[in-house]
N, C-alpha and C positions, 0 to 999 in steps of 0.2 A: 505493499500500499505506498502511497506516497504519505509525506508528512500531513500535509493539511486534510488528506480523507483521514488519517487516524488520529489528528486532533479534533475533526469534527466527530469522529466515532467516539471518541472516551467523551465528549459533550452530551451526546445523545443517550448515552449509555447513562448517563449521571442524571439524565433530565427527567426519570421519569416515563409514566406512560403517556406519550403526548401521541397526535399525530407523527407520521413521520414521514417524509420524501427523499427519496435519493435522487438528486439531479446531477445533469451535466456541469463538469467543474468548470467550464468555461462561461457556462450560464452565472454561477456563482461567483465570477471575475476571476476566478484561476485562469493564470496566461500559461494555458497548455492547448490553444489552437495549435493546427499545424504552421502557422505563421509566427507563432509564437506570442498572438494578442489573445484577445478573451472577448466574448460576447455579453457582458453583464445585463442581466434583466432585473429590475430593482427589485421586482417580488419574490426573486427564486434568492438575491442577495439577503432580504429581511427574513426570509426562511431562515437562511443558515444561521446569519447573526445569532437568530432567538433559538436555535438549537432545534429547529422543528425540520433541519433537512442533510441531509450528506453530500457533500459534494465529491463527485468521484469524474476521474475521468478514463475511460477503457484504453485508450489509446497511448496515454501516459504510461498505463499497467501495464500494458503490453512490451513496454522497454524501447518506445519506437521514441526518439529523441524531439525535444521541443527546442526551435523549427524541424520542421522536417519538409518532404513534400506532400504537394495535395494529393487525397486519395479518394477514387471512387469506387464505386462497385460496377461492376461487370457481370452479365450472365453471360455464361458460357453453355457451351457441350452442344450437342443435337438438338435438343427442345429448347435451346434456351434457358434451363432451370436451376443449373451450378451456378452459385454465387462465387464471384473471386472478385477481391479488393486489390486493384492496380492503383501506383502512383501514375502521375502525369508523365514518366518518363518510361512506363511499361511495367516496372519491379512488383512482381506479385508479393504483395503482403497480408495475403489474408491470414497468416498461420497467426503472424504478432496480434492482428485484429481479433482474431478468436478467442485466441490467450487471454487476453485484456478484457474481453466480454466477459469472459469466465470468471477471472479474478475481480471484474466490477459486479458482477451476481451476487458473488459470496460475499462482498463488501455488504450489498444493498440488506443481505438474508442477515446477515449477520447484525446488524443495525434494528432488525426488526422493521424493516421498512416495508409498503405494500404499494405503494403509489410512486411513478417519477414522472419527473420534469426534466426532459430533454431536449434538446440542440434539434431543430428540424431540419432533414434533408440530409442530414451527416451521413456518414457511410457506417457510422457505429450506433448516431442515438436517434437518426430518422424515425417518426411515426407515420407511417402512411406512406410517404413516398419519399423518395432517395434521389441524389445526384446520376444520371446515366451511366457514367462511364465515360462520354464524351468530353469532358471538360469545357462543355459549352453551356452551362447551367440550364442544363436540359433535365426534366424529371420523368421519372418512373414511378408505376406502383410500387410499393414495397416500404419492409421496415430495415434500420442498421441491423448491426450483426447483434449487438447489446441490447436491443430494442425486442427484438426476437425472443431472447432469452428470456428477456422480464416480461412478455408477454404471455411465453409458455408458461413460466413460473406463476402465473396468475395476477401480474403488476396491472393497476390503471396506468395507462401511458397518455402523458402530455407533453406539449410543446408551449414554446414560450408562444407561439402563435395561437394558443389554445387551451389557456391555464386553468384549473379546475376553479368551478365556481365558487367553492367553500373555502378558500383560503384564508388562515386565519391569521395572515397578518396584512 
């Protein structure tokens, strides 16, 4: 886990029985985006500050560096059903993304989270749509690798574009 994730997890565990979210680290203001920046969402930042949310970046947990080349999902195979994550230069980083997604799911479960607010359109965190692998800002239906694992584990999924209506902050 990253130090920020460990610190937030400790605050959550000491906070008692409050609603708990896992959130994309970049939405919480962590500088973990591929370009070294963040995408702070004021409501998500408030959740983290109140100890109601755990910030996690699956791509950082994968061991990928910050900054790193931009990556997108590509549908492969004869029926275009196999998902691979490729960098703009064509490097296949699927294994790293899958490893980070599993570690991020484990952190969310350890914190007792059952809902997530994730970065829209990301190859890890996108909910319902992701960039299509053309690096031309085109979208296709689908979930990011971490979002898919969270969905399979029964989490409610939200993005910064579609926040839960009952946020406590």
